[in-house]
N, C-alpha and C positions, 0 to 999 in steps of 0.2 A: 647100600651105597647112597650117599647124599651129595647132590651137586649144588654148590653155592656160588653165586656171583661174588667176586671180590675185585678189588683194584689190582692192576698189574704190579703195583709196588707193595702189595700186602706181604707181610713176612712169610707166609706159607707159599705165596707165588714166587717170591725171591728164592726161597729154599729149593723149590722144585725147578725153577729156571737154572739155578746153579748146577743141579743134577743133570739136566738135559744138556747144558753147555759142556759138562765133563764127558758126557756120552758122545757128543759131536767131536770132541777132541780125540777120543779113543778111535772113533770111526774114520775121521778125516785127517787127524794129525796136525790140526791147526788150533787156533785159539777159540774155536767155537763159532757160533753164528754171529756175524758182524752186522746183520740187518738192524737198522735203527728202529726201536720200538718205544713209543711215548705212552706212558700210562693213560693219557687222555684219549688215545686211539681206541681204547677198549671200554669207554664209557657209553652206556646206552643213551640215545638210540643208535649211535654210530658204531657200536661194537659191544662185546661182552667178553669177560674173562671168567672162566669157571674153574673151580677146584672140586674134585671128588674126594670126599672124606669117608673113611671106613667106619665101622660101628664103634671103634675106639676114638673117633674124631681125629684120626691121623690123616694128613693129606697124602693121597696115593696117586692122583692123576690130575692133569691140567690140560687146558686148551682154551683157545679164544678165537674170535674173529674180529676183524676191523674193516670198516667201510673203505672201499677203494673205488674211485671213479677214474675216468680217462686221465692218464698221467704219462710223463716221459719214460717211466719204467715199464710201460706196456700193459697196464690195467685198462679195463673198459668200464664205462658207466654201469653202475649197478652191481659191481663185484663186491663180494665179501671175501676177504683173504683170511684163510685159516692159519693160525700161528700157534706154536708151542704145544702141539699135541704131544703128550708124554705120559707114560704110565711107569711107576717105579717098578724095578725089576721083579720084586717078589709078588707083584699083583698081575703080571703079564699072563696072557693066555686064558683070561676069564671073561673076555668080551667087553671089558671096561672101555677100551679105546673106541670100539664100535658104538657103544652107548653114548660116550662123550661126543663123538662125531655127529650122531643123529640129533642129539640135543642142540649142538651148535648150529647145525643146518636149519632146524626148526626155528631157532631164535633169529637167525639171519633172514629167513623167509618172512617171519612175522614183522621184521623191521623194514621190509620192502626191498631187500636185496634180491637180485634175480639169478645170480650165479655165484657159486662158491669156488674159489680158486686156491691153489696151494702150490708151494715149491718144496721139494724134498731133494734128497741126494741119492745117488746111485749106490751108496753104501748102507741104505736103510731098506732092505728088502721086505721087512715086516710092514713098514709103513706103506710101501708101494702096493703090497698085497691087500692091505686093508682098504686103501683108496680105490683100487681097481675093482675089488669085489663089492664095493659100495656104490658103483656106478660112475666113478670118475674116469675121464678119458684124457689122454695127452692133449695139451693145448700149447699155444705159442708161449715161449718163455717170457717171463716178466720178473720184475723185482731186482734186488741187489745182486743176485747171483746169475742173472740171465745170460751173462757172457761165459759162464763156467761150463765146461764140457760135462762135469759130473752133476750139474743141475737138471732136475726133471720137474716139469710143471704139469699140473692136472686141473681139470675143471669139471663142474657138474651143474647143470641147470637146476635151480631150486623150484 
């Protein structure tokens, strides 16, 4: 498995983002995640966006982080916000999400971020299990969905 940094608007990133949005629609019955994401948010050193490619150079997983400092949506100075963690269905259960998460944490730490934060939903038990088993703990809600009952926020010191 090869991890490559790409722009958030790279064709493979767009393809996988469309897949994750379709999955959100299935799980939550709405139009997907409405959080505004700007490709510039994921440009080093203020963020990164990664795609995992298999041996056939097929994109199979994605994830990124973007810098967040104190803002009206509830972030704190030094936060790195995890976004768009996703593994295609046929590649799940192989530890790929855990490897992606560890790679993103290391990158954020190297960029001087002090805490990784994320928002997920209560209809994503696999994601919640990954994060809690990786040392993430519930934190104050932040971000676009902070007012939603189904929203769950987690944080981990880097």
